[in-house]
C-alpha positions in Angstrom: 57.3 14.4 19.0 53.8 15.8 19.8 50.7 14.0 18.7 49.1 15.1 15.5 45.9 17.1 15.7 42.8 15.6 14.2 42.6 16.5 10.5 38.9 15.6 10.1 36.1 17.9 10.9 33.4 16.0 13.0 29.7 16.9 13.0 28.7 16.8 15.9 32.1 17.6 17.3 31.8 16.3 20.9 28.4 14.7 21.7 26.4 11.9 20.1 22.8 12.5 21.1 20.2 9.7 21.1 16.6 10.7 21.6 14.2 8.2 23.2 12.0 6.4 23.8 14.6 3.6 23.8 12.2 0.7 23.2 13.4 0.5 19.6 16.6 1.2 17.7 17.6 4.8 17.9 19.9 6.1 15.1 22.1 9.2 15.0 24.5 10.4 12.3 28.1 11.4 12.5 29.6 13.3 9.6 33.3 13.2 8.9 34.7 15.8 6.5 38.3 15.7 5.1 39.3 19.3 4.4 42.9 18.4 3.6 44.5 17.5 0.2 45.5 14.0 1.4 43.6 10.8 1.6 42.7 9.9 5.2 41.8 6.4 6.6 39.4 6.3 9.6 38.2 3.8 12.2 35.3 4.2 14.7 35.6 2.6 18.1 33.3 2.5 21.1 33.5 1.5 24.8 30.2 -0.4 24.5 30.4 -2.5 21.2 27.5 -4.7 22.2 25.1 -1.7 22.6 25.8 0.0 19.2 25.9 -0.9 15.5 28.1 1.4 13.4 27.9 1.6 9.6 30.5 2.0 8.2 32.9 1.6 11.1 36.0 2.2 8.9 37.0 3.4 5.5 38.8 5.9 3.4 37.9 9.6 2.9 39.3 11.3 -0.2 40.4 15.0 -0.1 37.4 17.3 0.3 35.0 14.4 0.7 32.4 13.8 3.4 31.4 10.4 4.9 28.2 9.9 7.0 28.4 7.4 9.8 25.2 5.8 11.1 25.4 5.0 14.8 22.5 2.7 15.9 21.7 2.3 19.6 20.1 -1.0 20.4 16.9 -1.1 22.6 17.3 -1.1 26.4 15.6 -0.3 29.6 16.3 3.4 30.1 16.9 4.8 33.6 16.8 8.6 33.8 18.9 8.6 37.0 21.7 6.6 35.3 24.3 8.8 33.5 25.6 7.4 30.2 29.3 6.5 30.3 29.5 5.3 26.7 32.1 7.0 24.5 33.2 6.9 20.9 36.5 7.5 19.4 37.2 8.4 15.7 40.8 7.4 14.9 42.4 8.5 11.7 45.7 8.3 9.8 47.0 9.7 6.5 46.8 7.0 3.9 50.1 6.1 2.2 50.3 5.8 -1.6 48.6 2.7 -3.1 47.2 1.5 0.2 45.5 -1.9 -0.2 45.7 -3.8 3.1 43.8 -1.7 5.7 44.4 -4.2 8.5 48.2 -4.1 8.1 48.0 -0.3 7.9 46.4 0.0 11.3 48.5 -2.7 12.8 51.8 -1.2 11.7 50.8 2.4 12.3 53.0 4.3 14.7 51.4 6.0 17.7 52.7 9.4 16.6 51.0 9.0 13.2 47.6 8.5 14.7 45.0 11.2 15.2 41.8 10.7 17.3 38.7 12.5 18.5 36.5 11.4 21.4 32.8 11.8 21.7 30.5 11.0 24.6 27.0 9.6 24.3 24.0 11.6 25.6 20.6 10.1 26.1 17.5 12.3 25.9 13.9 11.6 26.4 11.4 13.3 24.0 9.9 16.5 25.1 6.2 17.2 25.4 6.2 19.1 22.1 7.9 16.2 20.4 5.2 13.8 21.8 2.4 16.1 20.6 4.0 16.4 17.1 4.3 12.6 16.9 0.7 12.1 17.8 -0.5 14.7 15.3 1.7 13.1 12.6 0.2 9.6 13.4 -3.4 11.0 13.3 -2.7 12.8 10.0 -1.5 9.6 8.2 -4.8 7.8 8.1 -6.5 10.9 6.9 -4.2 11.2 3.9 -4.7 7.5 3.1 -8.5 7.8 3.3 -8.7 10.6 0.7 -8.6 8.0 -2.1 -12.0 6.5 -1.1 -13.8 9.8 -0.2 -14.3 11.1 -3.7 -12.6 13.9 -5.7 -13.6 16.9 -3.6 -12.5 15.3 -0.3 -9.3 14.1 -1.8 -8.5 17.5 -3.1 -9.3 19.3 0.1 -7.2 17.0 2.3 -4.2 16.4 0.2 -3.8 20.0 -1.0 -1.6 21.2 1.8 0.8 18.3 1.3 1.6 18.6 -2.4 -0.2 20.4 -5.2 1.4 18.2 -7.9 0.6 15.0 -6.1 -3.0 16.2 -5.6 -3.4 16.8 -9.4 -2.2 13.3 -10.2 -4.6 11.8 -7.6 -7.5 13.9 -8.9 -6.9 12.7 -12.4 -6.8 9.1 -11.3 -10.1 9.5 -9.2 -11.9 11.2 -12.2 -10.8 8.5 -14.6 -12.0 5.8 -12.2 -15.3 7.6 -11.8 -15.8 7.8 -15.6 -14.9 4.1 -16.0 -17.4 3.1 -13.3 -20.1 5.3 -14.8 -19.5 3.7 -18.2 -19.7 0.2 -16.7 -22.9 1.1 -14.9 -24.5 2.4 -18.1 -23.5 -0.7 -19.9 -24.9 -3.0 -17.2 -28.2 -1.0 -17.2 -28.5 -1.4 -21.0 -27.8 -5.1 -20.7 -30.4 -5.4 -17.9 -33.0 -3.6 -20.0 -32.4 -5.9 -23.0 -32.7 -8.9 -20.8 -36.1 -7.6 -19.5 -37.3 -7.0 -23.0 -36.3 -10.5 -24.1 -38.1 -12.0 -21.1 -41.3 -10.1 -21.9 -41.2 -11.3 -25.5 -40.5 -14.8 -24.5 -43.5 -14.8 -22.0 -45.8 -13.3 -24.7 -44.7 -16.0 -27.2 -45.3 -18.7 -24.6 -48.8 -17.4 -23.8 -49.7 -17.2 -27.6 -48.6 -20.8 -28.2 -50.6 -21.9 -25.2 -53.7 -20.1 -26.3 -53.4 -21.5 -29.8 -53.1 -25.1 -28.6 -56.1 -24.6 -26.2 -58.2 -23.1 -29.1 -57.4 -26.1 -31.3 -58.4 -28.7 -28.7 -61.5 -26.8 -27.9 -62.5 -26.6 -31.5 -62.0 -30.3 -31.9 -64.2 -31.0 -28.9 -66.9 -28.7 -30.2 -66.9 -30.4 -33.6 -67.1 -33.8 -31.9 -70.0 -32.6 -29.7 -71.8 -31.1 -32.7 -71.5 -34.2 -34.9 -72.7 -36.6 -32.2 -76.4 -35.2 -32.0 -76.6 -35.1 -35.8 -75.7 -38.8 -36.0 -78.3 -39.6 -33.4 -81.0 -37.7 -35.3 -80.2 -39.6 -38.5 -80.4 -43.0 -36.7 -83.6 -42.0 -35.0 -85.2 -40.9 -38.3 -84.2 -44.3 -39.9 -85.9 -46.2 -37.0 -89.0 -44.1 -37.2 -89.3 -44.5 -40.9 -88.8 -48.3 -40.5 -91.6 -48.6 -37.9 -94.0 -46.3 -39.8 -93.6 -48.3 -43.0 -94.2 -51.5 -41.2 -97.5 -50.4 -39.6 -98.8 -48.7 -42.8 -98.1 -51.7 -44.9 
C-alpha cells in the first residue's frame, strides 16, 4: 500500500526562512490548513530541537480550520559560509472518532496511515534596504513620542501622517491640559496679588502703630519738660518774696 499524500496545505510549502541578524530570537510562522472534511492531528519535528522552540508543536485541526505555528530560532553566531542543514517535518494523521489520548494515537499509528511534509531552514541576512528602513523606523519613534511635549501645533504636524483619529484625541488632551494649566496660573497670580495687598496693609498698620506710640511718648516728654521750668519759677518767686520781705521789715 502506497503512502498517503499530505492532506494539509502548508504555507510556506518547502522553506522556513529566518532573517538575521541572529543575535536575538528570530521567529517565523508556518500555517497549516485542513481543506478536508475530517479532523487531522499534527506533530512538528526538527533535526535540531535545541536550536528551535516550536509553539504549538502538536495539536488537532478541525475541517476547514487553519493553525499558525510559531518557529523560534535561538540566538547563535552566524557564519555566512556555513549552509544550514536544519530541517523540519510536519507529520499528520486522520483523527479517529472520540480521540482523547494523543500519545497513544501516535504510538499505535501505522506507518501507512501517516502523512508528512518536509521543510528546510534557510538563513538570510538583512539587505541594505531593510537596514535603512530599520534605522528610519528607530529614528521616527522618538519623534512621535516627543510630540506630547512640543505643544499642540507640533503634535498635530508630526502625528498627522500616522493616524488622524489618534491625532484628534492627542490634540484634545493637549488643549485640555493647556486650559487647566492656564487656570491654575491665573489662580496662583490672583493669590499672589492678594498676599501682596495683605502685606502692604500689614506694613502700613505696623507703621501707624509705631508712629502713634512715638507721638505719645514724645508728648509725655514735652509735658514733663514744660512743667519743670514752671515749677522752678514758682519756687524762685517764693524765695525772692521771702528775702524781700525780710529786708523791708
